Predicted model as a PDB file, atoms N, CA, C, CB and O in Angstrom, pLDDT in the B-factor column:
MODEL        1                                                                  
ATOM      1  N   MET A   1     -40.770 120.446 122.013  1.00 51.00           N  
ATOM      2  CA  MET A   1     -40.532 118.803 121.798  1.00 51.00           C  
ATOM      3  C   MET A   1     -42.077 118.731 121.008  1.00 51.00           C  
ATOM      4  CB  MET A   1     -40.309 117.606 123.591  1.00 51.00           C  
ATOM      5  O   MET A   1     -42.958 119.588 120.941  1.00 51.00           O  
ATOM      6  N   ASP A   2     -42.026 117.640 120.568  1.00 61.00           N  
ATOM      7  CA  ASP A   2     -43.152 117.175 119.406  1.00 61.00           C  
ATOM      8  C   ASP A   2     -44.309 116.060 120.305  1.00 61.00           C  
ATOM      9  CB  ASP A   2     -42.167 116.141 117.842  1.00 61.00           C  
ATOM     10  O   ASP A   2     -44.191 115.402 121.339  1.00 61.00           O  
ATOM     11  N   ASP A   3     -45.249 116.225 119.472  1.00 68.00           N  
ATOM     12  CA  ASP A   3     -45.959 115.380 120.306  1.00 68.00           C  
ATOM     13  C   ASP A   3     -46.693 114.070 119.738  1.00 68.00           C  
ATOM     14  CB  ASP A   3     -46.883 116.201 120.906  1.00 68.00           C  
ATOM     15  O   ASP A   3     -47.752 113.810 119.167  1.00 68.00           O  
ATOM     16  N   THR A   4     -45.252 113.202 120.329  1.00 73.00           N  
ATOM     17  CA  THR A   4     -45.420 111.870 119.504  1.00 73.00           C  
ATOM     18  C   THR A   4     -46.005 110.938 121.079  1.00 73.00           C  
ATOM     19  CB  THR A   4     -43.529 111.181 118.545  1.00 73.00           C  
ATOM     20  O   THR A   4     -46.172 111.317 122.238  1.00 73.00           O  
ATOM     21  N   GLU A   5     -46.164 109.727 120.455  1.00 70.00           N  
ATOM     22  CA  GLU A   5     -46.894 108.623 121.990  1.00 70.00           C  
ATOM     23  C   GLU A   5     -45.511 108.770 122.976  1.00 70.00           C  
ATOM     24  CB  GLU A   5     -47.290 106.261 121.501  1.00 70.00           C  
ATOM     25  O   GLU A   5     -45.733 109.166 124.120  1.00 70.00           O  
ATOM     26  N   GLU A   6     -44.431 108.546 122.693  1.00 68.00           N  
ATOM     27  CA  GLU A   6     -43.608 108.599 123.250  1.00 68.00           C  
ATOM     28  C   GLU A   6     -43.280 110.158 124.206  1.00 68.00           C  
ATOM     29  CB  GLU A   6     -42.841 108.140 122.311  1.00 68.00           C  
ATOM     30  O   GLU A   6     -42.229 110.309 124.829  1.00 68.00           O  
ATOM     31  N   ASN A   7     -43.781 110.634 124.187  1.00 68.00           N  
ATOM     32  CA  ASN A   7     -43.286 112.252 124.706  1.00 68.00           C  
ATOM     33  C   ASN A   7     -44.518 113.084 125.491  1.00 68.00           C  
ATOM     34  CB  ASN A   7     -42.828 113.319 123.174  1.00 68.00           C  
ATOM     35  O   ASN A   7     -44.544 114.172 126.067  1.00 68.00           O  
ATOM     36  N   ARG A   8     -45.694 111.873 125.193  1.00 74.00           N  
ATOM     37  CA  ARG A   8     -46.916 112.430 125.701  1.00 74.00           C  
ATOM     38  C   ARG A   8     -46.934 112.218 127.394  1.00 74.00           C  
ATOM     39  CB  ARG A   8     -48.214 111.660 124.916  1.00 74.00           C  
ATOM     40  O   ARG A   8     -47.471 113.201 127.904  1.00 74.00           O  
ATOM     41  N   PHE A   9     -46.466 111.138 128.492  1.00 77.00           N  
ATOM     42  CA  PHE A   9     -45.899 110.676 129.480  1.00 77.00           C  
ATOM     43  C   PHE A   9     -44.934 111.069 130.354  1.00 77.00           C  
ATOM     44  CB  PHE A   9     -45.636 109.935 129.179  1.00 77.00           C  
ATOM     45  O   PHE A   9     -44.021 111.774 129.926  1.00 77.00           O  
ATOM     46  N   LEU A  10     -44.960 110.792 131.334  1.00 78.00           N  
ATOM     47  CA  LEU A  10     -43.881 111.158 132.250  1.00 78.00           C  
ATOM     48  C   LEU A  10     -43.876 109.524 132.740  1.00 78.00           C  
ATOM     49  CB  LEU A  10     -44.248 112.554 133.534  1.00 78.00           C  
ATOM     50  O   LEU A  10     -44.997 109.017 132.754  1.00 78.00           O  
ATOM     51  N   GLN A  11     -42.879 108.744 133.096  1.00 78.00           N  
ATOM     52  CA  GLN A  11     -42.453 108.210 133.957  1.00 78.00           C  
ATOM     53  C   GLN A  11     -41.539 108.413 135.042  1.00 78.00           C  
ATOM     54  CB  GLN A  11     -42.266 107.607 133.524  1.00 78.00           C  
ATOM     55  O   GLN A  11     -40.359 108.757 135.115  1.00 78.00           O  
ATOM     56  N   ILE A  12     -42.612 108.036 136.028  1.00 83.00           N  
ATOM     57  CA  ILE A  12     -41.374 108.240 137.660  1.00 83.00           C  
ATOM     58  C   ILE A  12     -41.439 106.665 137.901  1.00 83.00           C  
ATOM     59  CB  ILE A  12     -42.162 109.443 139.585  1.00 83.00           C  
ATOM     60  O   ILE A  12     -42.269 105.780 137.691  1.00 83.00           O  
ATOM     61  N   PRO A  13     -40.215 106.744 138.421  1.00 83.00           N  
ATOM     62  CA  PRO A  13     -39.640 104.740 138.821  1.00 83.00           C  
ATOM     63  C   PRO A  13     -40.278 104.895 139.786  1.00 83.00           C  
ATOM     64  CB  PRO A  13     -37.805 103.991 139.221  1.00 83.00           C  
ATOM     65  O   PRO A  13     -40.427 105.921 140.451  1.00 83.00           O  
ATOM     66  N   ALA A  14     -40.836 103.556 139.976  1.00 90.00           N  
ATOM     67  CA  ALA A  14     -41.681 102.947 141.403  1.00 90.00           C  
ATOM     68  C   ALA A  14     -40.643 103.694 142.566  1.00 90.00           C  
ATOM     69  CB  ALA A  14     -41.687 100.761 141.585  1.00 90.00           C  
ATOM     70  O   ALA A  14     -41.126 104.651 143.171  1.00 90.00           O  
ATOM     71  N   THR A  15     -39.639 103.400 142.795  1.00 90.00           N  
ATOM     72  CA  THR A  15     -38.773 104.185 144.041  1.00 90.00           C  
ATOM     73  C   THR A  15     -39.069 105.160 144.712  1.00 90.00           C  
ATOM     74  CB  THR A  15     -37.721 104.658 143.759  1.00 90.00           C  
ATOM     75  O   THR A  15     -39.046 105.332 145.931  1.00 90.00           O  
ATOM     76  N   PHE A  16     -39.544 106.246 143.326  1.00 88.00           N  
ATOM     77  CA  PHE A  16     -39.562 107.259 144.511  1.00 88.00           C  
ATOM     78  C   PHE A  16     -41.124 107.204 145.277  1.00 88.00           C  
ATOM     79  CB  PHE A  16     -39.217 108.935 143.847  1.00 88.00           C  
ATOM     80  O   PHE A  16     -41.316 108.017 146.181  1.00 88.00           O  
ATOM     81  N   TRP A  17     -42.113 106.346 144.947  1.00 90.00           N  
ATOM     82  CA  TRP A  17     -42.627 105.885 146.358  1.00 90.00           C  
ATOM     83  C   TRP A  17     -42.187 105.115 147.347  1.00 90.00           C  
ATOM     84  CB  TRP A  17     -43.525 105.380 146.276  1.00 90.00           C  
ATOM     85  O   TRP A  17     -42.289 105.398 148.541  1.00 90.00           O  
ATOM     86  N   THR A  18     -41.584 103.923 146.803  1.00 93.00           N  
ATOM     87  CA  THR A  18     -40.983 103.174 147.565  1.00 93.00           C  
ATOM     88  C   THR A  18     -40.252 103.600 148.810  1.00 93.00           C  
ATOM     89  CB  THR A  18     -40.304 102.630 146.857  1.00 93.00           C  
ATOM     90  O   THR A  18     -40.456 103.299 149.986  1.00 93.00           O  
ATOM     91  N   ARG A  19     -39.379 104.352 148.272  1.00 93.00           N  
ATOM     92  CA  ARG A  19     -38.304 104.896 149.260  1.00 93.00           C  
ATOM     93  C   ARG A  19     -39.108 106.545 149.869  1.00 93.00           C  
ATOM     94  CB  ARG A  19     -36.504 105.158 148.204  1.00 93.00           C  
ATOM     95  O   ARG A  19     -38.373 107.465 150.227  1.00 93.00           O  
ATOM     96  N   GLY A  20     -40.058 106.634 149.887  1.00 92.00           N  
ATOM     97  CA  GLY A  20     -40.701 107.476 150.712  1.00 92.00           C  
ATOM     98  C   GLY A  20     -40.473 109.315 149.793  1.00 92.00           C  
ATOM     99  O   GLY A  20     -40.957 110.431 149.984  1.00 92.00           O  
ATOM    100  N   TYR A  21     -39.800 108.911 149.125  1.00 88.00           N  
ATOM    101  CA  TYR A  21     -39.813 110.373 148.288  1.00 88.00           C  
ATOM    102  C   TYR A  21     -41.049 111.054 148.169  1.00 88.00           C  
ATOM    103  CB  TYR A  21     -39.383 110.233 146.829  1.00 88.00           C  
ATOM    104  O   TYR A  21     -41.124 112.236 148.504  1.00 88.00           O  
ATOM    105  N   ASP A  22     -41.962 110.475 147.757  1.00 88.00           N  
ATOM    106  CA  ASP A  22     -43.156 111.551 147.713  1.00 88.00           C  
ATOM    107  C   ASP A  22     -43.396 112.397 149.138  1.00 88.00           C  
ATOM    108  CB  ASP A  22     -44.620 110.707 147.357  1.00 88.00           C  
ATOM    109  O   ASP A  22     -43.982 113.479 149.166  1.00 88.00           O  
ATOM    110  N   GLU A  23     -42.905 111.798 150.193  1.00 92.00           N  
ATOM    111  CA  GLU A  23     -43.541 112.170 151.103  1.00 92.00           C  
ATOM    112  C   GLU A  23     -42.674 113.525 152.078  1.00 92.00           C  
ATOM    113  CB  GLU A  23     -43.865 110.826 151.783  1.00 92.00           C  
ATOM    114  O   GLU A  23     -43.009 114.237 153.025  1.00 92.00           O  
ATOM    115  N   THR A  24     -41.336 113.369 151.174  1.00 92.00           N  
ATOM    116  CA  THR A  24     -40.321 114.207 151.604  1.00 92.00           C  
ATOM    117  C   THR A  24     -40.127 115.389 151.107  1.00 92.00           C  
ATOM    118  CB  THR A  24     -39.312 113.702 151.513  1.00 92.00           C  
ATOM    119  O   THR A  24     -39.535 116.351 151.597  1.00 92.00           O  
ATOM    120  N   LEU A  25     -40.706 115.257 150.009  1.00 89.00           N  
ATOM    121  CA  LEU A  25     -41.109 116.734 148.783  1.00 89.00           C  
ATOM    122  C   LEU A  25     -41.812 117.660 149.225  1.00 89.00           C  
ATOM    123  CB  LEU A  25     -41.999 116.466 147.461  1.00 89.00           C  
ATOM    124  O   LEU A  25     -42.875 117.278 149.714  1.00 89.00           O  
ATOM    125  N   ASP A  26     -41.620 118.767 149.240  1.00 89.00           N  
ATOM    126  CA  ASP A  26     -42.843 119.925 149.262  1.00 89.00           C  
ATOM    127  C   ASP A  26     -43.239 119.953 147.851  1.00 89.00           C  
ATOM    128  CB  ASP A  26     -42.370 121.578 149.790  1.00 89.00           C  
ATOM    129  O   ASP A  26     -42.633 119.329 146.980  1.00 89.00           O  
ATOM    130  N   LEU A  27     -44.022 120.513 147.692  1.00 88.00           N  
ATOM    131  CA  LEU A  27     -44.540 121.108 146.704  1.00 88.00           C  
ATOM    132  C   LEU A  27     -44.189 122.048 145.656  1.00 88.00           C  
ATOM    133  CB  LEU A  27     -45.202 121.456 147.114  1.00 88.00           C  
ATOM    134  O   LEU A  27     -44.934 122.261 144.700  1.00 88.00           O  
ATOM    135  N   PRO A  28     -42.862 122.717 145.851  1.00 84.00           N  
ATOM    136  CA  PRO A  28     -42.307 123.333 145.068  1.00 84.00           C  
ATOM    137  C   PRO A  28     -41.136 122.738 144.883  1.00 84.00           C  
ATOM    138  CB  PRO A  28     -42.288 124.480 145.335  1.00 84.00           C  
ATOM    139  O   PRO A  28     -40.425 123.314 144.059  1.00 84.00           O  
ATOM    140  N   ALA A  29     -40.716 121.839 145.340  1.00 86.00           N  
ATOM    141  CA  ALA A  29     -39.719 120.587 145.083  1.00 86.00           C  
ATOM    142  C   ALA A  29     -40.382 119.560 143.501  1.00 86.00           C  
ATOM    143  CB  ALA A  29     -39.794 119.413 146.873  1.00 86.00           C  
ATOM    144  O   ALA A  29     -39.971 119.108 142.432  1.00 86.00           O  
ATOM    145  N   LEU A  30     -41.353 119.628 144.146  1.00 88.00           N  
ATOM    146  CA  LEU A  30     -42.079 118.160 143.359  1.00 88.00           C  
ATOM    147  C   LEU A  30     -41.830 118.820 141.981  1.00 88.00           C  
ATOM    148  CB  LEU A  30     -44.107 117.667 143.724  1.00 88.00           C  
ATOM    149  O   LEU A  30     -41.145 118.386 141.054  1.00 88.00           O  
ATOM    150  N   ALA A  31     -42.809 120.402 142.084  1.00 84.00           N  
ATOM    151  CA  ALA A  31     -42.712 120.888 140.793  1.00 84.00           C  
ATOM    152  C   ALA A  31     -41.660 121.170 139.876  1.00 84.00           C  
ATOM    153  CB  ALA A  31     -43.178 121.752 140.838  1.00 84.00           C  
ATOM    154  O   ALA A  31     -41.788 121.037 138.659  1.00 84.00           O  
ATOM    155  N   LEU A  32     -40.545 121.585 140.484  1.00 82.00           N  
ATOM    156  CA  LEU A  32     -39.084 120.927 139.906  1.00 82.00           C  
ATOM    157  C   LEU A  32     -38.826 119.627 139.405  1.00 82.00           C  
ATOM    158  CB  LEU A  32     -38.148 120.917 140.856  1.00 82.00           C  
ATOM    159  O   LEU A  32     -38.290 119.491 138.305  1.00 82.00           O  
ATOM    160  N   LEU A  33     -39.174 118.599 140.147  1.00 83.00           N  
ATOM    161  CA  LEU A  33     -39.065 117.747 140.241  1.00 83.00           C  
ATOM    162  C   LEU A  33     -39.877 117.228 138.607  1.00 83.00           C  
ATOM    163  CB  LEU A  33     -39.404 117.484 141.615  1.00 83.00           C  
ATOM    164  O   LEU A  33     -39.255 116.902 137.597  1.00 83.00           O  
ATOM    165  N   LEU A  34     -40.836 117.263 138.700  1.00 84.00           N  
ATOM    166  CA  LEU A  34     -41.567 116.889 137.680  1.00 84.00           C  
ATOM    167  C   LEU A  34     -40.839 117.845 135.901  1.00 84.00           C  
ATOM    168  CB  LEU A  34     -43.331 117.350 138.310  1.00 84.00           C  
ATOM    169  O   LEU A  34     -40.692 117.380 134.771  1.00 84.00           O  
ATOM    170  N   VAL A  35     -40.607 119.032 136.368  1.00 79.00           N  
ATOM    171  CA  VAL A  35     -40.459 120.120 135.459  1.00 79.00           C  
ATOM    172  C   VAL A  35     -38.830 119.201 134.914  1.00 79.00           C  
ATOM    173  CB  VAL A  35     -40.424 122.050 136.348  1.00 79.00           C  
ATOM    174  O   VAL A  35     -38.776 118.748 133.771  1.00 79.00           O  
ATOM    175  N   VAL A  36     -37.690 119.047 135.839  1.00 77.00           N  
ATOM    176  CA  VAL A  36     -36.928 118.189 135.396  1.00 77.00           C  
ATOM    177  C   VAL A  36     -36.920 117.260 134.910  1.00 77.00           C  
ATOM    178  CB  VAL A  36     -36.503 117.990 135.816  1.00 77.00           C  
ATOM    179  O   VAL A  36     -35.994 117.113 134.112  1.00 77.00           O  
ATOM    180  N   ALA A  37     -37.854 116.146 135.065  1.00 78.00           N  
ATOM    181  CA  ALA A  37     -37.739 114.780 134.575  1.00 78.00           C  
ATOM    182  C   ALA A  37     -38.941 115.191 133.121  1.00 78.00           C  
ATOM    183  CB  ALA A  37     -38.300 113.341 136.012  1.00 78.00           C  
ATOM    184  O   ALA A  37     -39.792 114.399 132.717  1.00 78.00           O  
ATOM    185  N   ARG A  38     -38.775 116.188 132.714  1.00 76.00           N  
ATOM    186  CA  ARG A  38     -40.132 116.319 131.782  1.00 76.00           C  
ATOM    187  C   ARG A  38     -38.813 115.922 130.588  1.00 76.00           C  
ATOM    188  CB  ARG A  38     -41.309 118.268 131.685  1.00 76.00           C  
ATOM    189  O   ARG A  38     -38.802 114.971 129.806  1.00 76.00           O  
ATOM    190  N   GLU A  39     -37.625 117.137 130.791  1.00 70.00           N  
ATOM    191  CA  GLU A  39     -36.839 117.650 130.094  1.00 70.00           C  
ATOM    192  C   GLU A  39     -36.001 116.159 129.831  1.00 70.00           C  
ATOM    193  CB  GLU A  39     -36.161 118.968 130.774  1.00 70.00           C  
ATOM    194  O   GLU A  39     -35.482 115.468 130.708  1.00 70.00           O  
ATOM    195  N   LYS A  40     -36.038 115.832 128.074  1.00 59.00           N  
ATOM    196  CA  LYS A  40     -35.087 114.967 127.556  1.00 59.00           C  
ATOM    197  C   LYS A  40     -33.672 114.656 127.590  1.00 59.00           C  
ATOM    198  CB  LYS A  40     -35.200 115.090 126.703  1.00 59.00           C  
ATOM    199  O   LYS A  40     -33.018 113.614 127.571  1.00 59.00           O  
ATOM    200  N   ASN A  41     -33.319 116.316 127.668  1.00 61.00           N  
ATOM    201  CA  ASN A  41     -31.839 116.639 127.839  1.00 61.00           C  
ATOM    202  C   ASN A  41     -31.598 117.344 128.701  1.00 61.00           C  
ATOM    203  CB  ASN A  41     -31.221 117.161 126.907  1.00 61.00           C  
ATOM    204  O   ASN A  41     -31.559 118.541 128.415  1.00 61.00           O  
ATOM    205  N   TRP A  42     -31.320 116.922 130.180  1.00 58.00           N  
ATOM    206  CA  TRP A  42     -30.766 117.394 131.415  1.00 58.00           C  
ATOM    207  C   TRP A  42     -29.970 118.869 131.346  1.00 58.00           C  
ATOM    208  CB  TRP A  42     -29.801 116.269 131.897  1.00 58.00           C  
ATOM    209  O   TRP A  42     -29.045 118.818 130.536  1.00 58.00           O  
ATOM    210  N   SER A  43     -30.066 119.747 131.790  1.00 62.00           N  
ATOM    211  CA  SER A  43     -29.501 121.340 131.426  1.00 62.00           C  
ATOM    212  C   SER A  43     -29.947 121.360 132.942  1.00 62.00           C  
ATOM    213  CB  SER A  43     -30.351 122.638 129.979  1.00 62.00           C  
ATOM    214  O   SER A  43     -30.644 120.685 133.700  1.00 62.00           O  
ATOM    215  N   ALA A  44     -29.086 122.621 132.978  1.00 69.00           N  
ATOM    216  CA  ALA A  44     -29.310 123.870 134.111  1.00 69.00           C  
ATOM    217  C   ALA A  44     -30.769 124.533 133.939  1.00 69.00           C  
ATOM    218  CB  ALA A  44     -28.086 125.206 133.873  1.00 69.00           C  
ATOM    219  O   ALA A  44     -31.264 125.069 132.948  1.00 69.00           O  
ATOM    220  N   PHE A  45     -31.184 124.365 134.956  1.00 71.00           N  
ATOM    221  CA  PHE A  45     -32.440 125.396 135.350  1.00 71.00           C  
ATOM    222  C   PHE A  45     -32.216 126.411 136.235  1.00 71.00           C  
ATOM    223  CB  PHE A  45     -33.572 124.733 135.973  1.00 71.00           C  
ATOM    224  O   PHE A  45     -32.191 126.443 137.465  1.00 71.00           O  
ATOM    225  N   PRO A  46     -32.007 127.499 135.114  1.00 77.00           N  
ATOM    226  CA  PRO A  46     -31.642 128.726 136.227  1.00 77.00           C  
ATOM    227  C   PRO A  46     -32.952 129.354 136.657  1.00 77.00           C  
ATOM    228  CB  PRO A  46     -30.626 130.025 135.557  1.00 77.00           C  
ATOM    229  O   PRO A  46     -33.932 129.192 135.929  1.00 77.00           O  
ATOM    230  N   ALA A  47     -33.068 130.128 137.892  1.00 79.00           N  
ATOM    231  CA  ALA A  47     -34.129 130.376 138.472  1.00 79.00           C  
ATOM    232  C   ALA A  47     -34.197 131.483 137.929  1.00 79.00           C  
ATOM    233  CB  ALA A  47     -34.243 130.277 139.770  1.00 79.00           C  
ATOM    234  O   ALA A  47     -35.381 131.595 137.611  1.00 79.00           O  
ATOM    235  N   GLY A  48     -33.683 132.336 137.637  1.00 82.00           N  
ATOM    236  CA  GLY A  48     -33.584 134.113 136.276  1.00 82.00           C  
ATOM    237  C   GLY A  48     -34.645 133.437 135.185  1.00 82.00           C  
ATOM    238  O   GLY A  48     -35.665 134.071 134.915  1.00 82.00           O  
ATOM    239  N   LYS A  49     -34.396 132.132 134.554  1.00 79.00           N  
ATOM    240  CA  LYS A  49     -35.503 131.754 133.352  1.00 79.00           C  
ATOM    241  C   LYS A  49     -36.670 131.066 134.074  1.00 79.00           C  
ATOM    242  CB  LYS A  49     -34.859 130.628 132.093  1.00 79.00           C  
ATOM    243  O   LYS A  49     -37.647 130.971 133.331  1.00 79.00           O  
ATOM    244  N   ALA A  50     -36.864 130.544 135.337  1.00 79.00           N  
ATOM    245  CA  ALA A  50     -37.709 129.920 135.358  1.00 79.00           C  
ATOM    246  C   ALA A  50     -39.476 130.690 135.029  1.00 79.00           C  
ATOM    247  CB  ALA A  50     -37.343 129.333 136.568  1.00 79.00           C  
ATOM    248  O   ALA A  50     -40.421 129.958 134.736  1.00 79.00           O  
ATOM    249  N   PRO A  51     -39.624 132.216 135.152  1.00 83.00           N  
ATOM    250  CA  PRO A  51     -40.657 132.396 134.481  1.00 83.00           C  
ATOM    251  C   PRO A  51     -41.218 132.500 133.252  1.00 83.00           C  
ATOM    252  CB  PRO A  51     -40.853 132.963 134.770  1.00 83.00           C  
ATOM    253  O   PRO A  51     -42.415 132.429 132.976  1.00 83.00           O  
ATOM    254  N   GLU A  52     -40.001 132.727 132.292  1.00 84.00           N  
ATOM    255  CA  GLU A  52     -39.882 132.350 131.181  1.00 84.00           C  
ATOM    256  C   GLU A  52     -39.839 131.089 130.303  1.00 84.00           C  
ATOM    257  CB  GLU A  52     -39.213 132.785 131.102  1.00 84.00           C  
ATOM    258  O   GLU A  52     -40.215 131.001 129.134  1.00 84.00           O  
ATOM    259  N   TRP A  53     -39.282 130.079 131.122  1.00 79.00           N  
ATOM    260  CA  TRP A  53     -39.151 128.737 130.310  1.00 79.00           C  
ATOM    261  C   TRP A  53     -40.330 128.419 131.027  1.00 79.00           C  
ATOM    262  CB  TRP A  53     -37.728 127.645 130.408  1.00 79.00           C  
ATOM    263  O   TRP A  53     -41.234 128.468 130.194  1.00 79.00           O  
ATOM    264  N   TYR A  54     -40.807 128.111 132.159  1.00 75.00           N  
ATOM    265  CA  TYR A  54     -42.174 127.360 132.867  1.00 75.00           C  
ATOM    266  C   TYR A  54     -43.085 128.103 133.808  1.00 75.00           C  
ATOM    267  CB  TYR A  54     -41.739 126.158 133.751  1.00 75.00           C  
ATOM    268  O   TYR A  54     -43.713 127.704 134.789  1.00 75.00           O  
ATOM    269  N   GLY A  55     -42.990 129.299 133.244  1.00 80.00           N  
ATOM    270  CA  GLY A  55     -44.566 130.149 133.517  1.00 80.00           C  
ATOM    271  C   GLY A  55     -44.736 129.946 135.779  1.00 80.00           C  
ATOM    272  O   GLY A  55     -45.811 129.907 136.377  1.00 80.00           O  
ATOM    273  N   ARG A  56     -43.337 129.867 136.436  1.00 77.00           N  
ATOM    274  CA  ARG A  56     -43.335 129.810 137.770  1.00 77.00           C  
ATOM    275  C   ARG A  56     -42.171 131.288 138.163  1.00 77.00           C  
ATOM    276  CB  ARG A  56     -42.800 128.074 138.274  1.00 77.00           C  
ATOM    277  O   ARG A  56     -41.347 131.827 137.424  1.00 77.00           O  
ATOM    278  N   SER A  57     -42.451 131.522 139.250  1.00 83.00           N  
ATOM    279  CA  SER A  57     -41.963 132.608 139.705  1.00 83.00           C  
ATOM    280  C   SER A  57     -40.209 132.131 140.199  1.00 83.00           C  
ATOM    281  CB  SER A  57     -43.074 133.160 140.942  1.00 83.00           C  
ATOM    282  O   SER A  57     -39.925 131.035 140.681  1.00 83.00           O  
ATOM    283  N   ALA A  58     -39.314 133.142 139.955  1.00 81.00           N  
ATOM    284  CA  ALA A  58     -37.654 132.598 140.190  1.00 81.00           C  
ATOM    285  C   ALA A  58     -37.906 132.237 141.862  1.00 81.00           C  
ATOM    286  CB  ALA A  58     -36.094 134.138 139.848  1.00 81.00           C  
ATOM    287  O   ALA A  58     -37.467 131.153 142.249  1.00 81.00           O  
ATOM    288  N   ASP A  59     -38.407 132.876 142.574  1.00 83.00           N  
ATOM    289  CA  ASP A  59     -38.573 132.157 144.132  1.00 83.00           C  
ATOM    290  C   ASP A  59     -39.007 131.286 144.542  1.00 83.00           C  
ATOM    291  CB  ASP A  59     -39.051 132.575 144.892  1.00 83.00           C  
ATOM    292  O   ASP A  59     -38.677 130.740 145.595  1.00 83.00           O  
ATOM    293  N   THR A  60     -40.025 130.892 143.643  1.00 79.00           N  
ATOM    294  CA  THR A  60     -40.831 129.599 143.788  1.00 79.00           C  
ATOM    295  C   THR A  60     -39.835 128.191 143.362  1.00 79.00           C  
ATOM    296  CB  THR A  60     -42.269 129.743 142.689  1.00 79.00           C  
ATOM    297  O   THR A  60     -39.894 127.068 143.863  1.00 79.00           O  
ATOM    298  N   HIS A  61     -39.062 128.611 142.434  1.00 75.00           N  
ATOM    299  CA  HIS A  61     -38.016 127.856 141.810  1.00 75.00           C  
ATOM    300  C   HIS A  61     -36.505 127.870 142.869  1.00 75.00           C  
ATOM    301  CB  HIS A  61     -37.778 128.614 140.209  1.00 75.00           C  
ATOM    302  O   HIS A  61     -36.074 126.752 143.151  1.00 75.00           O  
ATOM    303  N   GLU A  62     -36.027 128.627 143.217  1.00 80.00           N  
ATOM    304  CA  GLU A  62     -35.577 128.465 144.056  1.00 80.00           C  
ATOM    305  C   GLU A  62     -35.623 127.712 145.609  1.00 80.00           C  
ATOM    306  CB  GLU A  62     -35.518 129.209 143.896  1.00 80.00           C  
ATOM    307  O   GLU A  62     -34.760 127.035 146.169  1.00 80.00           O  
ATOM    308  N   ARG A  63     -36.901 128.092 146.028  1.00 77.00           N  
ATOM    309  CA  ARG A  63     -37.275 126.983 147.165  1.00 77.00           C  
ATOM    310  C   ARG A  63     -37.281 125.980 146.749  1.00 77.00           C  
ATOM    311  CB  ARG A  63     -38.418 126.990 147.822  1.00 77.00           C  
ATOM    312  O   ARG A  63     -36.689 125.202 147.497  1.00 77.00           O  
ATOM    313  N   ALA A  64     -37.752 125.423 145.678  1.00 66.00           N  
ATOM    314  CA  ALA A  64     -37.657 124.142 145.264  1.00 66.00           C  
ATOM    315  C   ALA A  64     -36.121 123.188 145.302  1.00 66.00           C  
ATOM    316  CB  ALA A  64     -38.174 124.303 143.914  1.00 66.00           C  
ATOM    317  O   ALA A  64     -36.139 122.069 145.814  1.00 66.00           O  
ATOM    318  N   ALA A  65     -34.752 123.799 144.674  1.00 61.00           N  
ATOM    319  CA  ALA A  65     -34.008 123.504 144.572  1.00 61.00           C  
ATOM    320  C   ALA A  65     -33.233 123.290 145.760  1.00 61.00           C  
ATOM    321  CB  ALA A  65     -33.787 124.014 143.831  1.00 61.00           C  
ATOM    322  O   ALA A  65     -32.089 122.842 145.680  1.00 61.00           O  
TER     323      ALA A  65                                                      
ENDMDL                                                                          
END                                                                             
């Protein structure tokens, strides 16, 4: 991903907090949410690729799903 101004920040809708999602997600789920939200083209996120693509274990990835 290029380093343009548009790609430097991640926007999370206010409903994330107003609907209480921040209180219901555990840390692995929040990490996966941020990874998915960062992607501009949504696609599958296979656990087997998590270590290579995101630097986290497949086990952590599966616990977040």
